[in-house]
C-alpha positions as a Python dict, from the first residue, in 0.01 Angstrom:
ca = {
    (1, 'M'): (0, 0, 0),
    (2, 'T'): (-289, -163, -179),
    (3, 'K'): (-656, -87, -132),
    (4, 'N'): (-702, -407, 71),
    (5, 'E'): (-416, -310, 302),
    (6, 'L'): (-574, 32, 348),
    (7, 'V'): (-908, -131, 434),
    (8, 'E'): (-739, -353, 694),
    (9, 'R'): (-552, -62, 855),
    (10, 'V'): (-863, 156, 872),
    (11, 'A'): (-1066, -131, 1017),
    (12, 'K'): (-808, -191, 1292),
    (13, 'K'): (-752, 179, 1368),
    (14, 'V'): (-1122, 274, 1392),
    (15, 'G'): (-1257, -58, 1518),
    (16, 'L'): (-1482, -130, 1222),
    (17, 'T'): (-1536, -455, 1038),
    (18, 'K'): (-1346, -496, 713),
    (19, 'K'): (-1674, -488, 520),
    (20, 'T'): (-1779, -155, 675),
    (21, 'S'): (-1433, -11, 626),
    (22, 'F'): (-1433, -124, 261),
    (23, 'E'): (-1770, 43, 200),
    (24, 'A'): (-1654, 366, 365),
    (25, 'I'): (-1335, 384, 158),
    (26, 'N'): (-1523, 305, -165),
    (27, 'T'): (-1774, 578, -84),
    (28, 'V'): (-1500, 836, -32),
    (29, 'F'): (-1332, 744, -360),
    (30, 'A'): (-1666, 746, -544),
    (31, 'Q'): (-1744, 1096, -418),
    (32, 'I'): (-1401, 1220, -531),
    (33, 'R'): (-1458, 1062, -876),
    (34, 'E'): (-1804, 1219, -908),
    (35, 'S'): (-1677, 1564, -815),
    (36, 'L'): (-1388, 1543, -1063),
    (37, 'A'): (-1625, 1421, -1337),
    (38, 'K'): (-1832, 1737, -1283),
    (39, 'G'): (-1515, 1948, -1308),
    (40, 'D'): (-1512, 2043, -939),
    (41, 'K'): (-1199, 2034, -727),
    (42, 'V'): (-1177, 1838, -404),
    (43, 'V'): (-977, 1992, -119),
    (44, 'I'): (-882, 1770, 175),
    (45, 'T'): (-720, 1997, 430),
    (46, 'G'): (-389, 1860, 555),
    (47, 'F'): (-364, 1615, 266),
    (48, 'G'): (-402, 1782, -73),
    (49, 'T'): (-618, 1891, -363),
    (50, 'F'): (-759, 1686, -649),
    (51, 'K'): (-857, 1883, -958),
    (52, 'V'): (-917, 1843, -1330),
    (53, 'R'): (-636, 1971, -1550),
    (54, 'T'): (-643, 2033, -1924),
    (55, 'R'): (-351, 1942, -2149),
    (56, 'N'): (-338, 2158, -2460),
    (57, 'T'): (-308, 2028, -2815),
    (58, 'R'): (55, 1967, -2905),
    (59, 'V'): (276, 1819, -3172),
    (60, 'G'): (450, 1492, -3096),
    (61, 'R'): (661, 1240, -3283),
    (62, 'N'): (572, 886, -3382),
    (63, 'P'): (866, 687, -3240),
    (64, 'Q'): (844, 421, -3511),
    (65, 'T'): (840, 650, -3815),
    (66, 'G'): (968, 980, -3677),
    (67, 'S'): (681, 1168, -3840),
    (68, 'S'): (499, 1450, -3663),
    (69, 'I'): (157, 1377, -3519),
    (70, 'K'): (-100, 1603, -3358),
    (71, 'I'): (-188, 1506, -3000),
    (72, 'P'): (-535, 1643, -2918),
    (73, 'S'): (-610, 1830, -2597),
    (74, 'H'): (-759, 1629, -2314),
    (75, 'R'): (-858, 1651, -1950),
    (76, 'L'): (-700, 1449, -1672),
    (77, 'A'): (-710, 1428, -1294),
    (78, 'G'): (-431, 1596, -1103),
    (79, 'F'): (-322, 1598, -741),
    (80, 'T'): (-130, 1863, -552),
    (81, 'A'): (2, 1767, -210),
    (82, 'G'): (-92, 1994, 78),
    (83, 'K'): (158, 2172, 299),
    (84, 'T'): (127, 1921, 584),
    (85, 'L'): (183, 1623, 352),
    (86, 'R'): (482, 1790, 185),
    (87, 'R'): (643, 1848, 527),
    (88, 'L'): (593, 1482, 627),
    (89, 'I'): (755, 1355, 308),
    (90, 'K'): (1068, 1572, 328),
}
């Protein structure tokens, strides 16, 4: 499903215009992005949890030369599915 398809489905389900639905979805995503940028976690009960994870520094291999390279630590967004979502997917 693309973002446009999501907008259309939400608009039909709730009875909003596509423009209003688009703004609402963008606002939700923007708030999740802002919270993750601050380092906060976002818990959506029945769906899942978004949080910032840290990958430690590690040694990797350059596939072209085979030499060892140091991969620096970095932060990335992670998602853990909630219990209800996990049950639906099974």
